[in-house]
C-alpha positions in Angstrom: 35.8 -29.1 -62.7 35.8 -32.2 -60.1 39.5 -33.2 -59.3 38.6 -36.7 -60.7 38.1 -34.9 -63.9 41.0 -32.4 -63.7 43.6 -35.1 -63.1 41.6 -37.1 -66.1 42.2 -34.4 -68.2 45.9 -34.2 -67.3 46.1 -38.0 -67.5 44.8 -38.0 -71.1 46.6 -35.0 -72.0 49.9 -36.6 -70.6 49.3 -39.6 -72.6 48.6 -37.8 -76.0 51.7 -36.0 -75.9 53.8 -39.5 -75.7 51.5 -40.8 -78.2 51.8 -38.0 -80.6 55.9 -38.0 -80.4 55.5 -41.6 -82.4 53.3 -40.0 -85.2 54.6 -39.2 -88.6 55.5 -35.2 -88.8 52.6 -33.1 -89.0 50.1 -35.6 -87.7 47.5 -34.9 -85.4 45.8 -36.3 -82.8 42.2 -36.4 -81.2 40.6 -37.8 -78.3 37.0 -37.9 -78.0 34.8 -39.8 -75.4 31.0 -39.6 -75.2 28.8 -41.2 -72.9 25.4 -41.6 -74.6 22.1 -39.7 -73.8 24.8 -37.6 -71.5 26.6 -34.5 -73.5 27.6 -32.6 -70.2 30.0 -35.5 -69.8 31.5 -35.4 -73.2 35.3 -34.8 -73.4 37.4 -33.5 -76.3 41.0 -33.1 -76.3 42.6 -32.1 -79.9 46.4 -30.9 -80.9 47.0 -27.2 -81.5 46.0 -26.6 -85.3 43.9 -29.2 -85.6 41.1 -29.3 -88.3 37.4 -30.5 -87.1 36.8 -30.9 -91.1 39.8 -33.0 -91.3 39.0 -35.2 -88.8 35.6 -35.6 -90.1 37.2 -36.5 -93.8 39.6 -39.3 -91.9 36.3 -40.9 -90.4 34.2 -40.8 -93.2 37.6 -42.6 -95.0 37.1 -45.1 -92.5 33.7 -45.5 -93.0 31.5 -43.2 -91.1 28.3 -41.8 -93.2 27.2 -38.2 -92.5 24.9 -36.5 -93.9 25.6 -33.2 -95.5 28.8 -31.2 -95.6 31.3 -31.3 -92.4 29.4 -28.2 -91.0 
């Protein structure tokens, strides 16, 4: 991992910890950064215990349309 990417991960993690401290008890947080046409540059940071299906369900509640199940 490059020094720049490593620093980004640290800064993003620190920010997520601070944001998480302000959430309702039991709430989970995830950060997804994607680069179109460059999946190798995608970054996903998430709380421990976060359930991927619940994230997809939350996105669906906000209007995201996904065919099939959450697999």
